[in-house]
Backbone as ProteinMPNN parsed JSONL, in Angstrom:
{"seq_chain_A": "MLLLFDIDGTLLRVTDGTNRAVQHAVSSVTGRPVSTEGVSFSGRTDPEIFRDVLRASGVTDPEPVLDDVLSTYVEAAQDAIRPDHVETLPGIPPLLSALSGREDVFLGLLTGNVEPVAYHKLRRVGLADHFGAGAFGSDHADRGRLPPVALRRASSRSGRSFTLRRTVIIGDTQHDIRCARTAGSRAVAVCTGRFARSDLQPHTPDLLFDDLRDHRAVIEQILSL", "coords_chain_A": {"N_chain_A": [[6.454, 39.396, 16.626], [7.563, 36.047, 16.962], [7.286, 33.318, 14.896], [7.44, 29.915, 14.849], [7.739, 27.228, 12.816], [7.002, 23.787, 12.537], [7.951, 21.168, 10.223], [7.366, 18.536, 8.732], [4.182, 17.266, 8.215], [3.078, 19.594, 9.006], [3.852, 21.862, 7.372], [4.349, 20.488, 5.029], [4.119, 17.32, 3.252], [5.92, 14.367, 2.963], [5.913, 11.929, 0.61], [7.367, 9.786, -0.293], [10.62, 8.232, -0.343], [11.914, 8.866, 2.1], [12.047, 6.565, 3.753], [13.712, 4.896, 2.235], [16.096, 6.347, 2.338], [16.66, 6.257, 5.088], [16.939, 3.475, 5.469], [19.167, 2.977, 3.803], [21.154, 4.535, 5.046], [21.504, 3.36, 7.602], [22.042, 0.648, 7.008], [24.31, 0.795, 5.347], [26.272, 1.863, 6.985], [26.348, 0.173, 9.233], [26.229, -2.392, 8.243], [24.193, -4.122, 8.749], [20.966, -5.805, 8.518], [18.056, -3.751, 8.337], [15.71, -2.657, 10.7], [12.652, -1.047, 11.409], [10.709, -1.533, 13.146], [8.299, -0.783, 15.548], [9.285, 1.747, 15.941], [8.697, 5.117, 16.46], [8.141, 7.887, 14.363], [6.942, 10.393, 14.06], [7.043, 13.789, 14.978], [9.436, 13.662, 16.359], [13.003, 14.087, 16.938], [15.573, 13.696, 14.436], [18.044, 12.496, 15.441], [17.021, 11.133, 17.746], [15.234, 9.351, 16.515], [16.955, 7.819, 14.863], [18.602, 6.626, 16.776], [16.76, 4.846, 17.92], [16.086, 3.286, 15.664], [18.544, 2.102, 15.127], [18.899, 0.575, 17.466], [16.668, -1.136, 17.191], [17.577, -2.51, 15.041], [19.526, -4.083, 16.017], [21.815, -2.891, 17.039], [23.293, -2.36, 19.904], [24.54, -0.274, 21.246], [24.147, 2.735, 20.068], [25.636, 5.121, 19.901], [28.447, 5.265, 19.036], [28.25, 5.034, 16.243], [26.365, 6.841, 15.422], [26.745, 9.522, 14.435], [27.979, 9.047, 11.939], [25.932, 7.635, 10.675], [23.907, 9.604, 10.551], [25.17, 11.508, 8.904], [25.42, 10.028, 6.541], [22.75, 9.605, 6.014], [21.885, 12.24, 5.447], [23.162, 12.678, 2.95], [21.968, 10.598, 1.452], [19.265, 11.288, 1.535], [19.132, 13.555, -0.056], [19.168, 12.523, -2.623], [17.107, 10.62, -2.57], [14.671, 11.841, -1.846], [12.648, 13.27, -3.94], [11.357, 15.977, -6.053], [8.692, 15.261, -6.773], [7.948, 13.787, -4.641], [7.195, 15.332, -2.561], [4.674, 17.199, -1.0], [2.956, 20.23, -0.591], [0.994, 21.256, 2.2], [-2.545, 21.917, 2.786], [-3.35, 25.32, 2.253], [-0.868, 26.382, 2.914], [1.068, 27.773, 1.108], [-0.269, 30.401, 0.54], [-0.578, 31.255, 3.192], [2.09, 31.491, 4.201], [3.092, 33.373, 2.396], [1.51, 35.609, 2.998], [2.221, 36.049, 5.692], [4.957, 36.505, 5.437], [5.016, 39.013, 4.356], [4.567, 40.752, 6.416], [5.658, 43.167, 8.77], [5.642, 42.849, 11.467], [6.132, 40.268, 12.121], [8.271, 37.427, 12.309], [9.433, 34.706, 10.55], [10.33, 31.448, 11.393], [11.927, 28.21, 11.796], [11.221, 25.214, 13.591], [12.174, 22.161, 14.048], [12.443, 18.573, 14.006], [13.985, 17.519, 12.028], [17.297, 17.103, 10.741], [19.361, 19.867, 9.825], [20.256, 20.125, 6.986], [18.523, 18.33, 5.647], [16.039, 19.328, 6.326], [15.954, 21.826, 4.919], [16.293, 20.84, 2.37], [13.865, 19.457, 1.879], [12.072, 21.635, 2.03], [12.981, 23.236, -0.076], [12.267, 21.652, -2.227], [9.59, 22.193, -2.621], [9.52, 24.891, -2.908], [9.488, 26.526, -0.589], [11.533, 27.317, 1.058], [12.68, 29.902, 1.176], [11.088, 31.456, 2.763], [11.852, 31.319, 5.372], [13.923, 32.595, 7.776], [15.592, 31.713, 9.799], [16.251, 29.137, 12.277], [15.807, 26.175, 14.371], [17.07, 22.875, 14.759], [16.998, 19.239, 14.476], [19.649, 18.558, 14.326], [20.837, 20.355, 16.001], [20.158, 19.706, 18.62], [19.23, 16.683, 20.232], [17.081, 16.635, 21.917], [13.985, 17.888, 21.654], [12.815, 19.818, 23.261], [14.887, 21.501, 23.896], [15.287, 23.152, 21.797], [13.785, 25.628, 21.262], [15.066, 28.017, 22.538], [17.405, 28.113, 20.995], [16.453, 28.618, 18.401], [15.284, 31.114, 18.876], [17.518, 32.747, 19.536], [18.918, 32.695, 17.097], [17.024, 33.799, 15.351], [16.772, 36.36, 16.443], [19.37, 37.33, 16.054], [19.553, 37.229, 13.253], [17.509, 38.931, 12.402], [17.861, 41.282, 13.76], [16.156, 42.039, 15.732], [14.606, 41.942, 19.001], [13.495, 39.122, 20.401], [11.262, 37.269, 22.531], [10.691, 34.249, 24.406], [8.167, 34.132, 25.432], [6.656, 35.602, 23.656], [6.687, 34.029, 21.464], [5.5, 31.734, 19.067], [4.851, 28.37, 18.602], [4.293, 26.15, 16.044], [2.8, 23.226, 15.13], [2.17, 19.693, 14.402], [1.929, 17.622, 16.201], [1.754, 16.107, 19.505], [4.23, 16.434, 20.596], [5.172, 18.854, 19.627], [3.449, 20.617, 20.919], [4.092, 20.096, 23.596], [6.748, 20.91, 23.563], [6.453, 23.68, 23.163], [5.139, 24.352, 25.553], [7.09, 23.68, 27.465], [8.995, 25.6, 26.865], [7.701, 27.909, 27.564], [6.219, 29.168, 25.662], [3.682, 29.989, 23.159], [1.353, 27.572, 21.918], [0.388, 26.211, 18.884], [-1.604, 23.964, 17.236], [-2.109, 21.712, 14.507], [-4.175, 19.626, 12.537], [-3.047, 18.12, 10.389], [-1.186, 16.208, 10.127], [-0.311, 13.063, 11.392], [-2.067, 12.901, 13.449], [-5.264, 13.243, 14.886], [-7.858, 15.649, 15.722], [-8.987, 14.731, 18.121], [-6.805, 13.463, 19.239], [-4.968, 15.524, 19.696], [-6.269, 17.561, 21.106], [-6.485, 16.917, 23.946], [-3.981, 17.706, 24.853], [-4.059, 20.36, 25.148], [-3.487, 22.725, 23.34], [-2.955, 26.235, 22.571], [-4.277, 27.135, 20.319], [-6.161, 25.213, 17.993], [-6.296, 23.83, 14.886], [-8.087, 22.334, 12.18], [-7.006, 22.36, 9.631], [-4.924, 24.602, 7.685], [-6.174, 26.121, 5.771], [-7.854, 28.417, 5.646], [-6.306, 31.01, 5.546], [-6.337, 33.711, 6.276], [-8.027, 33.88, 8.524], [-6.586, 32.175, 10.187], [-4.164, 33.612, 10.543], [-5.147, 35.904, 11.841], [-6.086, 34.826, 14.264], [-3.755, 33.652, 15.346], [-2.064, 35.878, 15.66], [-3.378, 37.183, 17.612], [-2.807, 35.949, 19.944]], "CA_chain_A": [[6.192, 38.033, 17.097], [8.335, 34.997, 16.307], [6.502, 32.13, 14.591], [8.328, 28.794, 14.555], [6.97, 26.168, 12.18], [7.447, 22.422, 12.246], [7.934, 20.921, 8.769], [6.597, 17.365, 8.297], [2.849, 17.21, 8.769], [2.616, 20.965, 9.271], [4.03, 22.608, 6.136], [4.401, 19.609, 3.856], [4.092, 15.867, 3.451], [6.823, 13.605, 2.098], [5.185, 10.704, 0.291], [8.273, 8.697, -0.653], [12.039, 8.542, -0.3], [12.496, 8.923, 3.442], [12.371, 5.228, 4.252], [14.901, 4.411, 1.509], [17.27, 7.038, 2.864], [16.913, 5.704, 6.42], [17.455, 2.107, 5.29], [20.518, 3.044, 3.24], [22.093, 5.097, 6.024], [21.791, 2.402, 8.671], [22.658, -0.584, 6.491], [25.646, 1.034, 4.787], [27.221, 2.134, 8.07], [26.453, -0.927, 10.192], [26.271, -3.687, 7.575], [23.123, -4.964, 9.281], [19.597, -5.591, 8.045], [17.471, -2.629, 9.059], [14.339, -2.783, 11.183], [12.041, 0.138, 12.015], [9.542, -2.017, 13.878], [8.077, -0.16, 16.846], [9.921, 3.071, 16.027], [7.828, 6.243, 16.139], [8.85, 8.931, 13.626], [6.249, 11.69, 14.075], [7.3, 14.763, 16.023], [10.682, 13.396, 17.071], [14.193, 14.547, 16.231], [16.28, 12.652, 13.695], [18.921, 11.691, 16.301], [16.202, 10.209, 18.543], [14.702, 8.314, 15.628], [18.005, 6.909, 14.418], [19.0, 5.791, 17.916], [15.801, 3.75, 18.058], [16.225, 2.394, 14.507], [19.763, 1.317, 15.321], [18.626, -0.45, 18.488], [15.752, -2.12, 16.6], [18.35, -3.271, 14.054], [20.492, -4.918, 16.711], [22.98, -2.145, 17.519], [22.94, -2.104, 21.303], [25.052, 1.047, 21.609], [24.144, 3.508, 18.814], [26.421, 6.366, 19.916], [29.676, 5.281, 18.222], [27.997, 5.108, 14.795], [25.243, 7.735, 15.141], [27.14, 10.647, 13.578], [28.19, 8.536, 10.585], [24.617, 7.307, 10.118], [23.223, 10.855, 10.218], [25.836, 12.09, 7.728], [25.044, 9.221, 5.384], [21.33, 9.889, 5.778], [21.79, 13.541, 4.773], [23.518, 12.47, 1.542], [20.983, 9.726, 0.807], [17.98, 11.988, 1.426], [19.191, 14.481, -1.187], [18.838, 11.76, -3.829], [15.896, 9.81, -2.45], [13.464, 12.669, -1.74], [12.573, 14.036, -5.179], [10.269, 16.964, -6.019], [7.367, 14.65, -6.833], [7.697, 13.091, -3.378], [6.882, 16.316, -1.513], [3.438, 17.942, -1.24], [2.6, 21.249, 0.398], [-0.281, 20.99, 2.842], [-3.557, 22.925, 2.424], [-3.268, 26.689, 2.754], [0.475, 26.802, 3.33], [1.679, 28.853, 0.312], [-0.802, 31.74, 0.829], [-0.309, 31.614, 4.593], [3.472, 31.953, 4.337], [3.232, 34.612, 1.625], [0.904, 36.699, 3.754], [3.018, 36.313, 6.892], [6.265, 37.044, 5.04], [4.858, 40.424, 4.034], [4.283, 41.538, 7.619], [6.839, 43.63, 9.485], [5.527, 42.505, 12.877], [6.284, 38.818, 12.238], [9.463, 36.795, 11.749], [9.164, 33.29, 10.367], [11.447, 30.547, 11.619], [11.658, 26.774, 11.815], [11.591, 24.395, 14.738], [11.912, 20.852, 13.462], [13.334, 17.485, 14.364], [14.881, 17.232, 10.905], [18.615, 17.731, 10.705], [19.197, 21.079, 9.02], [20.305, 19.986, 5.521], [17.337, 17.637, 5.151], [14.926, 20.273, 6.474], [15.939, 22.769, 3.804], [16.099, 20.079, 1.132], [12.416, 19.252, 1.718], [11.426, 22.926, 1.756], [13.338, 23.677, -1.427], [11.538, 20.831, -3.197], [8.273, 22.787, -2.882], [9.655, 26.336, -3.02], [9.134, 27.206, 0.654], [12.708, 27.572, 1.907], [13.025, 31.318, 1.298], [10.226, 32.128, 3.744], [12.338, 31.124, 6.735], [15.218, 33.226, 7.93], [16.402, 31.068, 10.832], [15.525, 28.04, 12.902], [16.53, 25.198, 15.178], [16.919, 21.613, 14.044], [17.448, 18.059, 15.194], [21.112, 18.557, 14.352], [21.284, 21.213, 17.101], [20.0, 18.944, 19.868], [18.293, 15.57, 20.096], [15.921, 16.93, 22.76], [13.205, 18.957, 21.025], [12.572, 20.862, 24.246], [16.047, 22.406, 23.986], [15.436, 23.881, 20.535], [13.251, 27.001, 21.163], [16.045, 29.093, 22.76], [18.337, 28.162, 19.859], [15.748, 29.318, 17.32], [15.11, 32.516, 19.264], [18.802, 33.445, 19.392], [19.236, 32.845, 15.671], [16.077, 34.748, 14.764], [17.133, 37.694, 16.927], [20.604, 37.729, 15.381], [19.307, 37.409, 11.825], [16.57, 40.019, 12.147], [18.205, 42.494, 14.499], [15.085, 42.326, 16.683], [14.685, 41.241, 20.278], [12.344, 38.253, 20.624], [11.193, 36.539, 23.8], [9.975, 32.984, 24.289], [6.756, 34.378, 25.761], [6.012, 36.125, 22.444], [6.999, 33.086, 20.4], [4.45, 30.744, 18.809], [5.352, 27.141, 17.984], [3.194, 25.617, 15.245], [3.134, 21.869, 14.738], [1.074, 18.749, 14.199], [1.993, 16.517, 17.154], [1.816, 16.461, 20.919], [5.606, 16.823, 20.906], [5.267, 20.295, 19.361], [2.728, 21.297, 22.008], [4.907, 19.956, 24.807], [7.924, 21.76, 23.361], [6.039, 25.062, 23.424], [4.858, 24.494, 26.981], [8.372, 23.647, 28.171], [9.696, 26.86, 26.606], [6.904, 29.063, 27.976], [5.729, 29.803, 24.443], [2.335, 29.616, 22.746], [1.297, 26.345, 21.115], [-0.66, 26.093, 17.869], [-1.585, 22.622, 16.672], [-2.881, 21.544, 13.276], [-4.463, 18.198, 12.366], [-2.709, 17.739, 9.02], [-0.201, 15.133, 10.173], [-0.84, 11.725, 11.703], [-2.893, 12.951, 14.649], [-6.563, 13.88, 14.732], [-8.246, 16.613, 16.754], [-9.189, 14.016, 19.382], [-5.482, 13.14, 19.781], [-4.229, 16.731, 20.062], [-7.018, 18.412, 22.028], [-6.153, 16.698, 25.363], [-2.709, 18.347, 25.206], [-4.46, 21.756, 25.364], [-2.805, 23.83, 22.637], [-3.662, 27.519, 22.633], [-5.169, 27.085, 19.16], [-6.155, 23.93, 17.308], [-6.933, 23.947, 13.57], [-8.154, 21.123, 11.368], [-5.975, 22.632, 8.628], [-4.59, 26.028, 7.617], [-6.706, 26.614, 4.501], [-8.378, 29.78, 5.784], [-5.092, 31.619, 6.08], [-6.62, 35.001, 6.904], [-8.531, 33.604, 9.874], [-5.474, 31.601, 10.942], [-3.266, 34.704, 10.914], [-5.825, 36.759, 12.828], [-6.119, 34.154, 15.564], [-2.397, 33.492, 15.861], [-1.501, 37.157, 16.09], [-4.1, 37.669, 18.8], [-2.357, 35.215, 21.13]], "C_chain_A": [[7.017, 37.038, 16.273], [7.443, 33.771, 16.129], [7.443, 31.028, 14.132], [7.506, 27.61, 14.054], [7.721, 24.84, 12.192], [7.348, 22.219, 10.732], [6.994, 19.776, 8.403], [5.244, 17.309, 9.0], [2.258, 18.565, 9.068], [2.682, 21.809, 8.009], [3.889, 21.715, 4.908], [4.297, 18.155, 4.272], [5.056, 15.234, 2.465], [6.202, 12.235, 1.863], [6.093, 9.524, -0.034], [9.71, 9.173, -0.464], [12.66, 8.486, 1.08], [12.92, 7.543, 3.918], [13.596, 4.655, 3.541], [16.167, 5.054, 2.048], [17.651, 6.511, 4.244], [17.543, 4.317, 6.308], [18.891, 2.121, 4.792], [21.522, 3.51, 4.286], [22.483, 4.068, 7.071], [22.515, 1.175, 8.125], [24.071, -0.35, 5.993], [26.689, 1.282, 5.867], [27.424, 0.909, 8.951], [26.624, -2.291, 9.526], [25.184, -4.634, 8.03], [21.826, -4.782, 8.496], [18.915, -4.561, 8.931], [16.032, -2.937, 9.453], [13.885, -1.45, 11.76], [10.816, -0.252, 12.839], [9.461, -1.364, 15.254], [8.681, 1.227, 17.0], [8.927, 4.143, 15.589], [8.647, 7.343, 15.471], [8.24, 10.31, 13.871], [6.649, 12.542, 15.281], [8.597, 14.6, 16.775], [11.866, 13.91, 16.266], [14.867, 13.377, 15.52], [17.258, 11.866, 14.567], [18.156, 10.709, 17.186], [15.724, 9.036, 17.7], [15.784, 7.314, 15.255], [18.571, 6.085, 15.571], [18.071, 4.593, 18.052], [15.878, 2.771, 16.887], [17.466, 1.509, 14.671], [19.553, 0.233, 16.37], [17.714, -1.544, 17.94], [16.473, -3.02, 15.599], [19.491, -4.049, 14.693], [21.754, -4.225, 17.175], [22.691, -1.701, 18.947], [23.431, -0.75, 21.79], [25.157, 1.902, 20.344], [25.162, 4.643, 18.759], [27.676, 6.329, 19.048], [29.433, 5.435, 16.718], [26.967, 6.179, 14.424], [25.622, 8.876, 14.204], [27.35, 10.199, 12.135], [26.859, 8.205, 9.913], [23.881, 8.577, 9.705], [23.848, 11.52, 8.991], [25.461, 11.343, 6.46], [23.585, 9.459, 5.013], [21.15, 11.215, 5.044], [22.09, 13.388, 3.286], [22.452, 11.657, 0.811], [19.654, 10.446, 0.583], [17.97, 12.963, 0.258], [18.797, 13.788, -2.491], [17.452, 11.128, -3.746], [14.619, 10.64, -2.439], [13.436, 13.628, -2.926], [11.408, 15.024, -5.123], [8.875, 16.348, -6.029], [7.015, 13.842, -5.591], [7.238, 14.048, -2.278], [5.652, 17.115, -1.915], [3.277, 19.019, -0.173], [1.219, 20.935, 0.943], [-1.252, 22.149, 2.606], [-3.339, 24.279, 3.092], [-1.882, 27.217, 3.016], [1.07, 27.894, 2.434], [1.068, 30.234, 0.563], [-0.568, 32.186, 2.261], [1.096, 32.183, 4.74], [3.701, 33.241, 3.56], [2.678, 35.805, 2.397], [1.73, 37.058, 4.989], [4.365, 36.935, 6.541], [6.193, 38.526, 4.715], [4.618, 41.321, 5.232], [5.581, 41.924, 8.329], [6.814, 43.233, 10.954], [5.72, 41.016, 13.143], [7.627, 38.405, 11.66], [9.198, 35.3, 11.701], [10.434, 32.463, 10.549], [10.981, 29.11, 11.622], [12.007, 26.197, 13.173], [11.189, 22.976, 14.379], [12.9, 19.817, 13.964], [14.248, 17.061, 13.244], [16.271, 17.807, 11.161], [18.561, 18.83, 9.64], [19.28, 20.86, 7.509], [19.065, 19.308, 4.944], [16.111, 18.537, 5.258], [14.847, 21.201, 5.268], [15.798, 22.063, 2.457], [14.61, 19.864, 0.866], [11.725, 20.562, 1.34], [11.74, 23.431, 0.352], [12.577, 22.903, -2.487], [10.178, 21.423, -3.54], [8.32, 24.32, -2.824], [9.316, 27.118, -1.772], [10.339, 27.698, 1.45], [12.952, 29.054, 2.156], [12.152, 32.07, 2.294], [10.851, 32.156, 5.141], [13.769, 31.624, 6.889], [16.133, 32.555, 8.929], [15.604, 29.916, 11.411], [16.414, 27.211, 13.795], [16.122, 23.819, 14.7], [17.365, 20.442, 14.919], [18.957, 17.94, 15.258], [21.673, 19.484, 15.429], [21.19, 20.509, 18.446], [18.986, 17.841, 19.636], [17.015, 15.793, 20.893], [15.173, 18.119, 22.167], [12.957, 20.116, 21.981], [13.708, 21.854, 24.406], [16.166, 23.314, 22.766], [14.871, 25.31, 20.535], [14.253, 28.104, 21.474], [17.063, 29.233, 21.63], [17.707, 28.938, 18.709], [15.59, 30.799, 17.635], [16.406, 33.304, 19.088], [19.13, 33.691, 17.928], [18.299, 33.844, 14.997], [16.407, 36.173, 15.188], [18.38, 38.209, 16.22], [20.356, 38.051, 13.918], [18.476, 38.65, 11.539], [16.967, 41.345, 12.775], [17.125, 42.918, 15.476], [15.275, 41.509, 17.955], [13.398, 40.44, 20.478], [12.411, 37.65, 22.022], [10.423, 35.245, 23.573], [8.487, 33.17, 24.585], [5.979, 34.889, 24.549], [6.397, 35.294, 21.223], [5.863, 32.077, 20.284], [5.069, 29.564, 18.075], [4.171, 26.421, 17.338], [3.585, 24.237, 14.75], [1.931, 20.954, 14.74], [1.084, 17.587, 15.171], [1.981, 17.034, 18.584], [3.211, 16.893, 21.327], [5.811, 18.318, 20.67], [4.591, 21.092, 20.471], [3.558, 21.263, 23.282], [6.156, 20.837, 24.733], [7.595, 23.212, 23.672], [5.806, 25.292, 24.913], [6.149, 24.537, 27.803], [9.097, 24.983, 28.045], [8.97, 28.068, 27.171], [6.376, 29.847, 26.804], [4.293, 29.368, 24.173], [2.397, 28.397, 21.837], [0.107, 26.389, 20.173], [-0.522, 24.721, 17.23], [-2.494, 22.549, 15.455], [-2.986, 20.048, 12.964], [-4.179, 17.721, 10.942], [-1.627, 16.672, 8.961], [-0.881, 13.809, 10.464], [-1.839, 11.736, 12.848], [-4.158, 13.768, 14.407], [-6.805, 14.881, 15.863], [-8.389, 15.928, 18.117], [-7.867, 13.601, 20.035], [-4.793, 14.374, 20.353], [-4.942, 17.574, 21.115], [-6.673, 18.17, 23.503], [-4.847, 17.345, 25.814], [-2.849, 19.864, 25.311], [-3.57, 22.796, 24.662], [-3.612, 25.107, 22.767], [-4.641, 27.659, 21.479], [-5.047, 25.713, 18.528], [-6.961, 24.065, 16.021], [-6.998, 22.578, 12.906], [-7.148, 21.194, 10.227], [-5.79, 24.14, 8.573], [-5.09, 26.665, 6.327], [-7.151, 28.071, 4.578], [-7.272, 30.649, 6.38], [-5.34, 32.969, 6.738], [-7.114, 34.821, 8.341], [-7.43, 33.032, 10.762], [-4.536, 32.702, 11.426], [-3.894, 35.57, 12.0], [-5.8, 36.115, 14.21], [-4.728, 33.996, 16.166], [-1.852, 34.817, 16.401], [-2.235, 37.751, 17.272], [-3.678, 36.945, 20.068], [-1.521, 36.109, 22.054]], "O_chain_A": [[7.149, 37.172, 15.056], [6.906, 33.245, 17.104], [8.159, 31.186, 13.144], [6.681, 27.061, 14.783], [8.914, 24.78, 11.895], [6.723, 23.023, 10.04], [5.933, 20.013, 7.825], [5.173, 17.306, 10.229], [1.065, 18.678, 9.353], [1.683, 22.409, 7.612], [3.372, 22.141, 3.875], [4.374, 17.805, 5.45], [5.017, 15.53, 1.27], [5.99, 11.472, 2.805], [5.636, 8.381, -0.049], [9.976, 10.375, -0.429], [13.82, 8.097, 1.219], [14.026, 7.371, 4.429], [14.427, 4.0, 4.171], [17.192, 4.389, 2.199], [18.834, 6.337, 4.536], [18.543, 4.02, 6.961], [19.735, 1.374, 5.288], [22.612, 2.95, 4.402], [23.662, 3.922, 7.392], [23.492, 0.716, 8.716], [24.944, -1.195, 6.188], [27.861, 0.95, 5.688], [28.547, 0.629, 9.373], [27.103, -3.237, 10.152], [25.238, -5.827, 7.733], [21.608, -3.738, 7.882], [19.166, -4.505, 10.135], [15.24, -3.416, 8.641], [14.62, -0.799, 12.501], [9.992, 0.594, 13.185], [10.422, -1.385, 16.024], [8.598, 1.823, 18.074], [8.383, 4.085, 14.487], [9.724, 7.695, 15.953], [8.967, 11.303, 13.886], [6.604, 12.097, 16.428], [8.844, 15.325, 17.739], [11.754, 14.141, 15.062], [14.752, 12.226, 15.939], [17.302, 10.642, 14.443], [18.593, 9.571, 17.362], [15.8, 7.88, 18.116], [15.566, 6.105, 15.32], [18.982, 4.944, 15.358], [18.52, 3.468, 18.272], [15.752, 1.563, 17.083], [17.428, 0.313, 14.384], [19.984, -0.905, 16.181], [17.943, -2.729, 18.181], [16.045, -4.144, 15.337], [20.331, -4.612, 13.99], [22.677, -4.882, 17.658], [21.923, -0.763, 19.165], [22.804, -0.141, 22.656], [26.148, 1.808, 19.62], [25.519, 5.087, 17.667], [27.946, 7.316, 18.363], [30.308, 5.913, 15.996], [26.717, 6.406, 13.241], [24.882, 9.165, 13.264], [26.943, 10.897, 11.206], [26.679, 8.463, 8.723], [23.294, 8.625, 8.624], [23.131, 12.038, 8.135], [25.212, 11.957, 5.422], [23.236, 9.508, 3.834], [20.346, 11.302, 4.116], [21.354, 13.91, 2.449], [22.077, 11.985, -0.315], [18.995, 10.24, -0.436], [16.926, 13.182, -0.357], [18.169, 14.395, -3.358], [16.713, 11.103, -4.73], [13.593, 10.203, -2.96], [14.107, 14.66, -2.923], [10.557, 14.921, -4.239], [7.971, 16.856, -5.367], [5.924, 13.281, -5.494], [6.925, 13.607, -1.172], [5.581, 17.646, -3.023], [3.444, 18.747, 1.016], [0.369, 20.407, 0.226], [-0.823, 23.25, 2.26], [-3.167, 24.379, 4.307], [-1.728, 28.401, 3.317], [1.552, 28.89, 2.974], [1.823, 31.18, 0.784], [-0.378, 33.375, 2.516], [1.276, 33.243, 5.34], [4.433, 34.116, 4.023], [3.293, 36.87, 2.446], [1.916, 38.236, 5.295], [4.859, 37.798, 7.268], [7.204, 39.225, 4.791], [4.478, 42.534, 5.075], [6.489, 41.104, 8.469], [7.847, 43.273, 11.623], [5.498, 40.55, 14.261], [8.076, 38.954, 10.654], [8.786, 34.701, 12.695], [11.469, 32.74, 9.944], [9.793, 28.826, 11.47], [12.96, 26.627, 13.823], [10.008, 22.63, 14.404], [14.04, 20.134, 14.304], [15.199, 16.314, 13.475], [16.399, 18.886, 11.739], [17.806, 18.731, 8.673], [18.423, 21.378, 6.794], [18.607, 19.676, 3.862], [15.242, 18.514, 4.386], [13.785, 21.344, 4.662], [15.247, 22.628, 1.512], [14.147, 20.069, -0.256], [10.891, 20.59, 0.435], [10.874, 23.985, -0.326], [12.272, 23.449, -3.547], [9.661, 21.186, -4.632], [7.281, 24.97, -2.706], [8.893, 28.27, -1.871], [10.171, 28.429, 2.426], [13.389, 29.427, 3.245], [12.454, 33.215, 2.632], [10.423, 32.932, 5.996], [14.692, 31.146, 6.229], [17.34, 32.799, 8.914], [14.431, 29.733, 11.085], [17.601, 27.49, 13.963], [14.982, 23.605, 14.288], [18.013, 20.622, 15.95], [19.489, 17.287, 16.155], [22.861, 19.412, 15.741], [22.046, 20.695, 19.31], [17.998, 18.036, 18.928], [15.979, 15.206, 20.581], [15.682, 19.24, 22.181], [12.895, 21.27, 21.556], [13.524, 22.926, 24.982], [17.059, 24.16, 22.713], [15.44, 26.16, 19.85], [14.3, 29.078, 20.723], [17.528, 30.336, 21.34], [18.343, 29.809, 18.114], [15.746, 31.643, 16.753], [16.39, 34.41, 18.547], [19.572, 34.78, 17.563], [18.733, 34.643, 14.167], [16.329, 37.095, 14.376], [18.445, 39.375, 15.831], [20.886, 39.033, 13.396], [18.708, 39.343, 10.548], [16.476, 42.402, 12.378], [17.164, 44.032, 15.998], [16.007, 40.519, 17.977], [12.334, 41.018, 20.7], [13.484, 37.539, 22.615], [9.602, 35.153, 22.661], [7.647, 32.446, 24.049], [4.781, 34.637, 24.427], [6.429, 35.794, 20.099], [5.328, 31.621, 21.295], [5.73, 29.737, 17.052], [3.176, 26.122, 17.998], [4.576, 24.084, 14.037], [0.814, 21.374, 15.041], [0.318, 16.64, 14.991], [2.169, 18.223, 18.841], [3.37, 17.637, 22.294], [6.536, 18.975, 21.418], [5.106, 22.122, 20.907], [3.708, 22.277, 23.964], [6.563, 21.434, 25.729], [8.355, 23.896, 24.357], [6.228, 26.309, 25.464], [6.276, 25.341, 28.727], [9.732, 25.446, 28.992], [9.553, 29.149, 27.255], [6.111, 31.044, 26.917], [3.753, 28.5, 24.859], [3.355, 28.209, 21.088], [-1.033, 26.579, 20.597], [0.549, 24.36, 16.743], [-3.514, 23.235, 15.381], [-2.017, 19.303, 13.108], [-4.985, 16.998, 10.357], [-1.198, 16.275, 7.877], [-1.899, 13.474, 9.86], [-2.402, 10.695, 13.188], [-4.12, 14.84, 13.804], [-6.046, 14.942, 16.831], [-7.969, 16.471, 19.139], [-7.812, 13.409, 21.25], [-4.113, 14.289, 21.375], [-4.29, 18.23, 21.928], [-6.575, 19.138, 24.258], [-4.62, 17.517, 27.011], [-1.865, 20.568, 25.538], [-2.972, 23.647, 25.321], [-4.812, 25.067, 23.041], [-5.716, 28.238, 21.641], [-3.971, 25.115, 18.523], [-8.152, 24.374, 16.053], [-6.086, 21.763, 13.047], [-6.509, 20.195, 9.896], [-6.426, 24.875, 9.329], [-4.506, 27.633, 5.841], [-6.86, 28.864, 3.682], [-7.299, 30.982, 7.565], [-4.624, 33.337, 7.668], [-6.674, 35.52, 9.253], [-7.347, 33.36, 11.946], [-4.155, 32.72, 12.596], [-3.229, 35.925, 12.974], [-5.526, 36.782, 15.207], [-4.547, 34.186, 17.368], [-1.25, 34.857, 17.474], [-1.768, 38.718, 17.873], [-4.139, 37.288, 21.157], [-1.06, 35.655, 23.101]]}, "name": "protein", "num_of_chains": 1, "seq": "MLLLFDIDGTLLRVTDGTNRAVQHAVSSVTGRPVSTEGVSFSGRTDPEIFRDVLRASGVTDPEPVLDDVLSTYVEAAQDAIRPDHVETLPGIPPLLSALSGREDVFLGLLTGNVEPVAYHKLRRVGLADHFGAGAFGSDHADRGRLPPVALRRASSRSGRSFTLRRTVIIGDTQHDIRCARTAGSRAVAVCTGRFARSDLQPHTPDLLFDDLRDHRAVIEQILSL"}
């Protein structure tokens, strides 16, 4: 079984640094004051987010500068997001350790983060080595297009044949659930991000956890999907 984890709000929480990196990337490339008013960050890909930040900051056509902004953001995030700014969420280290020891499971990532920033966050809390492959916001701005990318990379890396039907996408937002549904995969939601059970339940994930503290029970339920 292929298990694809979201990062922010699912595996870890970044408490500081992200906003500074975003502000620096947009202001240094465009020379404009930066506004994030009305921009939603949770569950979205970095290219989607930066398009909206650029528009909110007065850039009517973000496309000509988007690549430069993302490149600058990657560099800025390496400095701005320090180890003391990243916290693992409840139950994650024992959960990943237990899953990494199983031969019937392959752990991957499916995240809106661009790839360098994704691994930077994971390295800050010692989680990067658990994940052999993944798909990222740098692969496509549309989250719904990422599961096949992750599957191909996981199959190539592991030498196993995975299918989207036997893939589980684990995340903390309705976007993760919708992504799984679009791909024909299983959806597992966890209420450790910005959304409560009452927000996620209407999107009908296959499993919904308040958190992942009871890692043995979590593994048993996920592998029974």
